[in-house]
Structures are given as C-alpha cells and as structure tokens.
C-alpha positions, 0 to 999 in steps of 0.5 A, a space after each residue: 099619833 093615829 087618826 080616829 079612822 085608823 084606830 077604828 080600822 085597827 079595832 075592826 081588824 082585831 074583832 074580825 080575827 075573832 068573829 066569823 059568820 057561818 050559815 047557821 049563825 051569820 055575821 050581822 055587819 054594820 057599816 056607817 058612813 057620814 050619809 048612809 048606814 048599811 046592814 049585811 048578813 054574811 056567811 063567811 064560810 061561803 063568802 056570801 051576803 045572805 041578806 042586805 039592806 041600807 038607808 038607800 033601799 026603797 023600803 027605807 026611803 019610803 019611811 022619809 027619815 033622816 040619818 039619825 038614831 031614829 033612822 037607825 032604829 027603823 033600819 035595824 027593824 027592817 034588817 031584822 024582819 028581812 033576816 027572819 023572812 030569810 030564815 036567819 034567827 041567830 047572828 053574831 054582831 060585827 060593829 066594824 070597830 065603832 063604839 056601841 052607842 048611838 046609831 050602832 046601839 039603835 040598830 042592834 036593839 031594833 034587830 033584837 026587838 025584831 026577833 034576832 038573837 045575838 
C-alpha cells in the first residue's frame, strides 16, 4: 500500500510528462508544504525560473496572514501581479499532484483574477 505522499508524487510525475513551460507560456508551479506555499513561473526550455514568490517573501509577510485559503488567495494575487509585471500573460498550471481544491484552487483563481490566462 502506498502512502498519500507516494501517490501525490506519482501523479506529479504523470502530469509533468505532459505539461511543460516555454518562454511564451511558462509553467506556473505550485509547491505546498505544511507551513508555506511557493509559486514559480518556470521556462522549462531554458530551465530557468522567471518569477517566484512565496509565503516567505517580504511582500507576503507584510499582509500578516496565516497559511490558509485566505493566504493562498493573497499569494495567488501577488504571484499574478508579479507575472504580469514581468510580461507573462499566459501560463500552464502545474498543481504538483495536489487535488484542485482548497489552497490550490484559491491560488489558481486569484492568479486568474489578477489577469493570467490558463
């Protein structure tokens, strides 16, 4: 029997075989830990991170939010604004094998509301 983490990693590998970011349409990669959330916009062709933000950044810490759905919404909005400022308008979403609900859904919807298309 596999653990939940092993199942998530297997889903992530399966999705990554199909999803890749380019310079024109980078990959929005969301990483979740028990304490923090990280969002990166990655160009897989050049193997470079174009824009990144997390709950550890100074911009986010100024908001004084806990690590919940409300914080995920704020992080998604912050990530979307940074991406738009960097000239990124379209992305492919990589949820890292997590279910599309809760914090994952909040980040995605807030990034869409900020102006990203995916």
